C-alpha positions, -999 to +999 in steps of 0.1 A: +114+408+211+105+387+241+128+359+252+098+338+261+082+316+235+055+290+233+055+256+216+040+271+184+067+297+181+094+271+187+080+247+161+078+271+133+111+289+141+130+256+144+115+245+111+126+277+094+160+280+107+171+248+123+165+240+160+197+251+176+200+282+154+164+291+161+169+289+199+200+311+196+181+337+176+151+338+199+173+342+229+192+371+213+166+398+218+168+429+196+204+431+183+220+464+173+236+457+140+244+477+109+276+497+104+280+509+139+266+541+153+275+563+123+241+571+107+257+576+073+275+543+072+255+515+056+266+479+056+254+455+029+256+418+025+254+415-012+263+393-041+293+370-044+313+354-072+311+366-108+284+391-100+305+412-077+318+435-104+282+444-114+273+451-078+304+472-074+295+494-104+261+500-089+276+510-055+302+533-071+274+551-090+255+555-058+285+569-040+289+595-067+254+606-061+256+603-023+292+610-013+281+615+023+270+579+026+297+553+035+287+520+019+305+490+034+300+458+014+307+423+027+305+392+006+287+366+026+280+334+007+243+328+002+229+296+016+201+275+004+165+285+004+153+287+040+188+285+056+194+316+076+223+304+098+247+331+090+223+360+095+209+345+126+244+343+140+251+379+130+218+392+145+225+374+177+260+389+179+249+424+169+269+423+137+240+419+112+242+443+081+218+471+075+208+456+042+208+420+031+204+407-005+184+375+001+165+349-019+131+366-023+113+334-018+126+331+017+113+365+028+079+353+041+096+325+061+121+349+076+095+375+083+074+349+102+102+344+127+112+381+130+145+378+113+138+406+089+118+438+093+091+454+072+098+485+051+063+500+055+076+526+080+104+537+058+080+543+029+057+563+051+086+584+065+106+591+033+082+589+004+055+613-006+032+587-021+012+558-006+028+524-001+007+510-029+017+537-054+054+534-044+055+496-048+037+497-082+072+505-097+081+468-094+066+436-109+035+426-089+046+390-082+080+402-070+064+424-044+039+396-036+068+373-027+079+400-001+045+403+015+037+387+048+005+394+068-001+427+050+035+441+054+062+443+029+097+430+037+120+443+011+124+457-024+128+433-054+161+431-072+167+408-102+144+382-115+143+355-141+120+330-158+120+294-170+121+285-207+130+254-227+163+256-245+163+238-278+194+223-296+184+230-332+213+210-346+199+178-330+165+185-343+177+192-379+198+161-379+167+141-369+146+157-397+125+177-373+116+213-382+133+233-355+110+263-361+082+244-344+100+252-311+110+288-319+092+311-295+091+340-320+073+319-346+051+295-325+035+290-292+040+261-268+038+225-281+018+200-261+032+174-237+022+147-261+041+163-289+071+167-266+070+129-260+069+122-298+098+145-306+118+133-276+114+097-285+126+104-321+157+122-307+167+097-280+192+071-291+211+041-276+243+023-285+255-008-268+226-005-243+236+030-232+220+063-242+241+084-265+215+111-272+185+124-253+154+145-261+138+157-229+145+147-193+118+166-174+137+163-140+169+179-155+179+215-148+149+237-138+124+208-143+112+212-107+078+200-095+067+236-093+077+242-129+055+214-143+029+220-117+021+253-133+013+236-165-006+208-148-028+230-126-014+220-092-026+238-061-008+235-028-027+255-002-063+260+007-069+297+016-102+289+034-088+262+058-051+273+060-042+237+053-017+225+027-031+205-001+000+187-013-018+153-014-045+166-038-051+151-072-038+183-088-004+178-072-003+141-078-005+148-115+031+162-113+044+130-099+024+109-124+041+129-151+076+122-136+067+085-132+056+082-168+088+098-181+110+078-157+094+046-170+096+059-206+134+060-206+144+042-174+155+067-147+187+049-138+197+045-175+190+082-180+209+091-149+239+071-163+237+092-195+239+124-175+268+111-154+286+101-186+284+134-203+283+156-172+304+139-146+307+152-110+328+184-110+327+188-147+337+223-161+308+245-171+314+240-208+311+202-205+273+196-208+252+172-228+234+201-244+266+219-256+280+186-269+248+181-291+238+151-269+207+166-253+180+184-273+160+201-246+166+215-212+145+238-190+167+266-176+170+303-168+186+333-186+220+329-170+224+298-191+230+320-220+262+333-203+274+297-202+267+294-239+286+326-247+316+318-224+320+281-229+298+269-258+311+260-293+310+289-317+287+269-340+261+261-313+227+265-329+200+270-303+167+287-296+142+290-267+107+275-266+078+280-242+072+252-217+049+225-231+012+226-222-015+200-217-035+212-247-027+233-278-049+262-267-036+263-231-020+296-220+017+301-217+033+298-183+065+302-164+078+313-131+104+337-117+127+337-088+153+363-078+166+383-049+156+413-028+172+438-005+158+433+030+164+447+065+177+422+090+167+426+126+189+454+140+192+475+108+194+512+114+165+517+090+173+554+085+175+577+055+209+565+043+198+529+044+166+537+025+184+557-002+208+528-010+179+504-009+160+524-034+189+531-057+201+495-058+167+482-067+155+512-088+158+517-125+193+530-127+207+504-103+189+475-120+199+486-155+236+488-145+234+453-129+211+433-151+227+438-185+260+422-177+244+397-154+219+386-181+192+389-155+156+403-159+148+436-142+120+435-116+117+473-118+091+480-144+107+511-158+140+491-163+121+462-178+103+484-203+136+502-214+153+483-242+186+492-225+175+477-193+184+441-201+207+421-224+193+416-259+201+379-257+175+373-230+146+389-249+126+357-246+127+358-208+120+396-207+089+391-229+078+361-208+071+383-178+034+388-185+030+350-183+051+346-152+043+341-116+062+333-083+062+306-058+036+310-030+051+332-001+044+306+026+059+308+061+069+272+054+083+279+020+116+260+025+099+229+038+073+230+010+100+233-017+122+205-001+092+182+003+083+186-034+119+179-044+121+149-021+089+135-034+103+138-070+134+118-060+112+090-044+091+087-075+120+087-099+139+061-079+108+040-075+108+040-038+073+056-037+043+058-059+029+092-068+002+088-042+026+078-015+049+106-024+022+133-021+009+118+011+043+120+027+048+155+015+015+166+031+023+148+064+057+166+065+046+201+058+010+206+069+017+201+107+043+229+106+019+251+086-007+247+113+016+266+137+009+297+116-029+294+113-050+313+105-030+324+075-038+337+040-016+343+011-015+379+000-042+389-024-030+388-060+005+380-048+012+360-080+000+387-105+021+407-128+016+444-133+031+459-165 
């Protein structure tokens, strides 16, 4: 890597990693990281917290199959999407791991600045099939997220999906047939129907909310979530320009604006602060207290129900609402991937661990206790590959997609979230919000032009 860089390189690197960190990274040259010079020692920056035991079991299984490989695991806390401070520092200091479990959505951004390396050469060297045939073992959108300018920058690990959790007790108490929202019996309800039901469930006492139906900005109610159901498009493949100020994106913020006015955003925020105060324990939520009827969330929420919820909690999952009764189901998936930071040894030992960790056996071992969805298709199809409690999310995969793997992914996501806050707080109209988002992200995107998203990056293959 050259130490010289032009204005375009600096702009996009600074945007992805923070100005000072980017300069330090660019000045670092090609670091020699990994687990020292021992070719059979593989260093891994993996999961943290409650997921460590699941990862440890996978590593222990791998060691029994490959006793000659010394796996050294470090727990490095994951940072937010697009924040690569810790790995930039490690690459610069020559202490980066051979393998890094990172947020899959960040891969294109990190690939664009040379922070992670493609796996194409490893597939060609160690596999007897084509790259396309090899990668067909994983969900198509999970591979698409890891694709940048025709090269692949990792192997997918876990994934998830978004669904609408339904408090059946609240519905029954209000005289609403809870089966209407049961995914095994019915398809999605419309946004209009959600409004009707939510209004019936929402109650006040003394001027304050005591019960809520749906707050579309709560939980996983991100702009991208609702944008899928509202037909939003954010990027023009022909011009390489962002289209965040388009009418299709503005619909998202008109939707938020309507619901914020419906209940009064500050009053609704007070309701959340009352039943879920800052620093509240995981079992203290409005949903678990039978105070909130709907929330958009992910499979790991079921762990919270199992660990902290009342024994008589009566819940189901529903598909996300649609504009019309005949509209297709939709959801989206995130997750992690094993990638190669700059300086990885990229040898046979590294490749074997990478394949096992993300392959069928590794994923089945990890996903069941983690209540995560496998991205490996063989594990996904195997009834033993995932917890029975997340059946809805597993079966949602054919309707799922991913976020667009843009080299400005972090800025795109943050601008959407900031626009939401502005609209909800009433400091910007939907039109002003999308115009600001476009002005914030498109100039950075232009430092990467010409650019095209990978073909069929968002498609599932099962």
